[in-house]
N, C-alpha and C positions, 0 to 999 in steps of 0.2 A: 034321307034316315040309309045308314050302311047298310050288311046287311053282317049276322054276323056266324061269325065261324064255332060249329061248336069242334072240331075234329080238319087236322093240317098232316098232309103225304110229305112221307119224310123219310120213300124211299128215294137212295140214291136213283138207281137208274133215270124214275124223271125229274130228283132234283136238274144232270146234268146236263140236260136237254133244254137249255135254258130255262127264262120265266116266261110267265102271262102274264104277272106283270096286273092277275086281276077280269080273265075276256077271258071267258070264260071257265072251265076248271073246279064248282061247284058239284059234288053231286050227296049224294041225298047217303046222310049213313045211319045210321039205326036210329031213324025216324028224323034226323041230325041234319043242320050242313056241314059240309064237310067240303075241308080246299086241297085242291092240288094242282099246284101252280108249276109242273112238267107238263112243257107244248106239248111233248106227243107221248104222253103216258096210253099205255096200256090197262089194266086193269087188276092191278099187281097190285094195290095201294096196299101199304105199309105206315095207319093210322092214330095216330097222337094225337092225344082228348089236347085242348088246348083252357077249359074253361068259359068258353062267352066272349069271343075277342070281333072285333071292326075284322072285318074280309083284309080292308089298307093292312094296317099293320101287320100281316102277314107275309106283303109284300114289298111295300112301300120304305120298314125295320128291320129286313136284312138283310144280317150282315155282308159284307161283299168280304173276304176273301183275301189278299194280295198274295199275287205271281209269290212263288220258290219253291221250297221245298222243308217242309216242315216233317219235323219225327212223334209217328203214333205214342201211350203210353203203349203198347207188349210191340216197340225198339223197330215198327216198320216207318219204308224211308213214303209225307203223302210231297206229289212236283208236283205242285198247282202253276196252271197257265192259259194263256186267250189261244183262245184261237183266232184264225183266222174275219171269221163272221165276227166274233168277241165277244165268243161264248165261254165261258169259262171250264175250262178238263179239268178231272182231278187223276190223277193217273195214283195208281198205291203201292210201290215196289211191298214184296217179300213176305205180299199173300199172297200167293199162289197156294189158292181155291179154301190157304185151312177155314176159315173164318166164313160168317154167315153172311153177304150182307146186314148191312144194318148201318147203323150211324159209327162215328168213325170216331174216342177221341182225339182228335189234333195237342200237341207238343207245341212245341221246342221250336220256334221258326230254325233254322240251320243255315240258309243263305234268301240269296235274291233268285239265287240260280234255280231258275225249275230243273232245269238238262245236272245241277248237283248229285252228283258227286262228280264228273264227265267218269262211266264206265269203258269210253276209246282205252286201247291199250297203248301206252308208248316207248317205244319198244326202247331197250337199253344202249349207248354209248359208250365202245371202249374207246381209251386212248390210248394209244401206245409211246410208256414211255424211259427212258436207261434210265 
């Protein structure tokens, strides 16, 4: 019989640390079972009601986002890449601390390159012509 989870932690800092795939992470929240999938999670959970789902549903069916560059609804760029350890790394450009940490609505995928657009400054070369 599977554990029924009533709350899921959606703190992005916890989710960026990699998945625990159901090994641990159960927390009693408001007298019900909550689950945090983050490997190195602190106590700053951001609980969202699940309506009561089996714990396996929260990590087996989690959508995997393809590496690349995406645009958010408010215009910022999100760069998704894999670390050497296989974790998913998420970087948000243009955030500058204006927004509270939480869910980010990802819009259209702009490029398969997580470093797009390339910030490196290219020099302009002038060719002499008669």
